[in-house]
C-alpha positions as CSV (number, residue, x, y, z in Angstrom):
1,Q,18.1,-0.2,-2.5
2,V,15.1,1.8,-1.5
3,P,14.4,1.5,2.2
4,L,10.7,1.1,3.0
5,V,9.4,0.4,6.5
6,E,5.7,-0.3,7.2
7,S,3.9,0.1,10.4
8,G,0.3,0.4,11.7
9,G,-1.1,-3.1,11.2
10,G,-3.1,-4.9,13.8
11,L,-6.3,-6.6,14.7
12,V,-9.6,-4.9,14.1
13,Q,-13.3,-5.9,13.9
14,A,-15.2,-5.9,10.7
15,G,-16.4,-2.4,9.8
16,G,-13.5,-0.8,11.7
17,S,-10.5,1.3,10.4
18,L,-6.8,1.1,10.4
19,R,-4.1,3.5,9.1
20,L,-0.9,2.0,7.6
21,S,2.3,4.0,7.2
22,C,5.3,3.4,5.1
23,A,8.4,5.3,5.9
24,A,10.3,6.3,2.7
25,S,12.7,9.0,1.6
26,R,11.3,12.1,0.1
27,F,13.2,11.3,-3.1
28,A,11.5,7.9,-3.2
29,L,8.0,9.4,-2.7
30,G,8.6,11.9,-5.5
31,Y,10.4,9.7,-8.0
32,Y,9.2,6.1,-7.9
33,N,5.9,4.6,-8.5
34,I,5.0,3.7,-5.0
35,G,2.1,1.8,-3.5
36,W,0.5,-0.7,-1.2
37,F,0.1,-4.4,-1.9
38,R,-1.2,-7.3,0.1
39,Q,-0.8,-11.1,0.3
40,A,-3.1,-13.4,2.1
41,P,-2.0,-17.0,3.1
42,G,-1.9,-19.2,0.0
43,K,-2.6,-16.4,-2.4
44,E,-0.6,-14.3,-4.7
45,R,0.4,-10.8,-3.8
46,E,-2.0,-8.2,-5.2
47,G,-2.1,-4.5,-5.8
48,V,-4.2,-2.4,-3.4
49,A,-3.5,1.2,-4.2
50,C,-0.6,3.1,-5.8
51,I,0.6,6.5,-6.9
52,S,2.3,6.8,-10.3
53,N,5.0,9.3,-10.7
54,K,4.9,8.7,-14.4
55,D,1.5,10.3,-14.8
56,G,0.7,11.6,-11.3
57,G,-2.3,9.3,-11.1
58,T,-3.6,7.4,-8.2
59,Y,-4.9,3.9,-8.8
60,Y,-7.0,1.6,-6.7
61,A,-8.0,-2.0,-6.9
62,D,-11.7,-2.4,-7.5
63,F,-12.2,-4.3,-4.2
64,V,-11.0,-1.2,-2.1
65,K,-12.5,1.7,-4.1
66,G,-14.5,3.9,-1.8
67,R,-13.0,2.3,1.3
68,F,-9.2,2.9,1.2
69,T,-7.3,6.1,0.5
70,I,-3.6,6.3,-0.4
71,S,-1.7,9.5,0.2
72,R,1.9,10.7,0.6
73,D,3.3,13.2,3.1
74,Y,6.6,14.7,2.1
75,A,7.0,16.5,5.4
76,E,6.7,13.3,7.2
77,S,8.4,11.2,4.5
78,T,5.5,8.8,4.7
79,L,3.2,6.9,2.3
80,T,-0.1,6.3,4.1
81,L,-3.0,3.9,3.5
82,Q,-6.2,4.8,5.3
83,M,-8.4,1.7,5.5
84,N,-12.1,2.1,6.4
85,S,-15.1,-0.3,6.4
86,L,-12.7,-3.2,6.8
87,K,-13.9,-6.7,5.9
88,P,-12.6,-10.1,7.0
89,E,-11.4,-10.7,3.4
90,D,-9.0,-7.7,3.8
91,T,-7.0,-9.8,6.2
92,A,-3.4,-10.1,4.8
93,V,0.1,-9.0,5.1
94,Y,0.4,-5.5,3.6
95,F,3.5,-4.4,1.9
96,C,4.8,-1.1,0.7
97,G,6.5,-1.3,-2.7
98,A,8.5,1.1,-5.0
99,D,9.5,0.8,-8.6
100,D,11.0,2.9,-11.4
101,P,8.3,5.0,-13.0
102,R,8.2,3.1,-16.3
103,I,4.5,2.7,-16.5
104,S,1.5,4.7,-15.5
105,K,-0.8,2.0,-14.1
106,C,1.1,0.8,-11.1
107,L,-0.9,-2.0,-9.5
108,N,1.1,-4.9,-11.0
109,H,3.3,-6.2,-8.2
110,H,5.5,-8.1,-10.8
111,E,6.8,-4.7,-11.9
112,Y,8.1,-3.8,-8.4
113,D,11.8,-4.2,-7.4
114,Y,11.8,-2.7,-3.8
115,W,9.7,-4.0,-0.9
116,G,9.3,-3.4,2.8
117,Q,9.0,-6.2,5.3
118,G,5.2,-6.1,5.6
119,T,2.7,-5.5,8.4
120,Q,-0.1,-7.9,9.4
121,V,-3.7,-6.7,9.1
122,T,-6.3,-9.0,10.6
123,V,-10.0,-8.3,10.4
124,S,-12.3,-10.3,12.6
125,S,-15.9,-11.0,11.8
């Protein structure tokens, strides 16, 4: 098991910002592919942003490029997602996920074995 605990969700107006945090061990941050995913009601879970520990790359879904930033803080043992210029279509439950670093491109949620409980993000228009 890889404990992952998300926090920071909430209600924000369109155009606003939120910062999500995922508490994870330093080992998890440095070993696993780790990232943020989201799931809106009636929709499949989708990748938002991730860090690959296979190639060291950072990957973003096209729909968040230029608006969201993923980062990891070993001192705080935290994976962070800074979300700016939020849109109503960003409304979803956001999950932190971790997976063995088997592949470089890490946005495919089907590859992930470990998940947090999720945090709700609601963007009003």
